[in-house]
C-alpha positions in Angstrom: -15.4 1.1 -16.4 -12.7 -0.2 -14.0 -9.1 1.0 -14.0 -6.1 -0.8 -12.7 -4.1 1.1 -10.0 -0.9 0.6 -8.3 -1.0 2.3 -4.8 2.0 2.8 -2.6 2.3 4.7 0.6 4.9 5.9 3.1 3.3 6.5 6.5 5.3 8.1 9.3 3.5 6.4 12.2 3.2 2.6 12.8 -0.4 2.8 14.1 -1.5 4.9 11.1 0.4 2.6 8.7 -1.6 -0.4 10.1 -4.9 1.6 9.6 -4.0 2.4 6.0 -3.1 -1.2 5.4 -6.5 -2.4 6.7 -8.2 0.2 4.4 -6.2 -0.9 1.4 -7.0 -4.6 2.1 -10.6 -3.7 1.5 -9.9 -2.3 -2.0 -7.1 -4.4 -3.6 -4.5 -7.1 -3.6 -1.4 -6.7 -1.4 1.8 -7.0 -3.4 4.4 -6.2 -0.8 4.9 -4.1 2.3 3.3 -0.8 1.3 2.2 -1.6 -2.3 -1.2 -2.7 -3.5 -2.8 -3.3 -6.9 -6.4 -2.4 -7.2 -9.1 -2.8 -9.8 -11.6 0.0 -9.2 -14.4 1.8 -10.8 -14.6 5.6 -10.4 -16.9 5.4 -7.4 -14.7 2.9 -5.5 -11.7 5.1 -6.3 -13.4 8.2 -4.8 -14.4 6.2 -1.7 -10.8 4.9 -1.3 -9.3 8.4 -1.8 -11.7 9.8 0.8 -10.8 7.2 3.4 -7.1 7.7 2.8 -7.5 11.5 2.9 -9.2 11.3 6.2 -6.7 8.9 7.7 -3.2 10.2 6.7 -1.4 13.2 8.2 -0.8 15.4 5.2 2.5 16.9 6.5 4.0 13.5 7.4 2.6 10.8 5.1 2.6 10.2 1.4 0.2 8.1 -0.8 1.0 7.6 -4.5 -1.7 6.4 -6.8 -0.6 5.2 -10.3 -3.5 4.9 -12.8 -2.5 2.3 -15.4 -5.7 2.8 -17.4 -8.7 0.8 -18.2 -8.5 -2.8 -17.0 -9.5 -4.4 -20.4 -6.8 -2.5 -22.2 -3.9 -2.8 -19.7 -1.2 -5.2 -20.5 1.4 -4.5 -17.9 5.0 -5.4 -18.7 6.2 -6.5 -15.3 9.7 -7.8 -14.4 9.4 -9.7 -11.1 12.4 -11.0 -9.3 11.7 -13.6 -6.7 8.1 -14.4 -6.1 5.8 -14.5 -9.1 3.6 -11.6 -10.0 -0.1 -12.0 -10.9 -2.3 -9.1 -12.2 -5.7 -8.7 -10.3 -8.3 -10.8 -12.1 -12.0 -9.9 -12.3 -13.9 -12.2 -9.9 -17.4 -12.3 -8.6 -17.9 -11.5 -5.0 -20.6 -13.2 -3.1 -21.6 -11.6 0.3 
């Protein structure tokens, strides 16, 4: 079962911030500077947390993961000023 997550981060070092950004691009959709929305099953979430855990400096950096619940039941109420907001949609990936 997939959950919808909003993940935001505050990274003290620019080089580490870029590394975290590249990791996050592999797991979700970029919303703005340090904010992603991700549609992940439990295994993918554990993999993401492991990668983040290994990359951040725990005394300097902060990653916040908001679990919005099962994707099928989430109906986010979003107010978007400026650019339009679109929730992550389920799409087939072909490699």
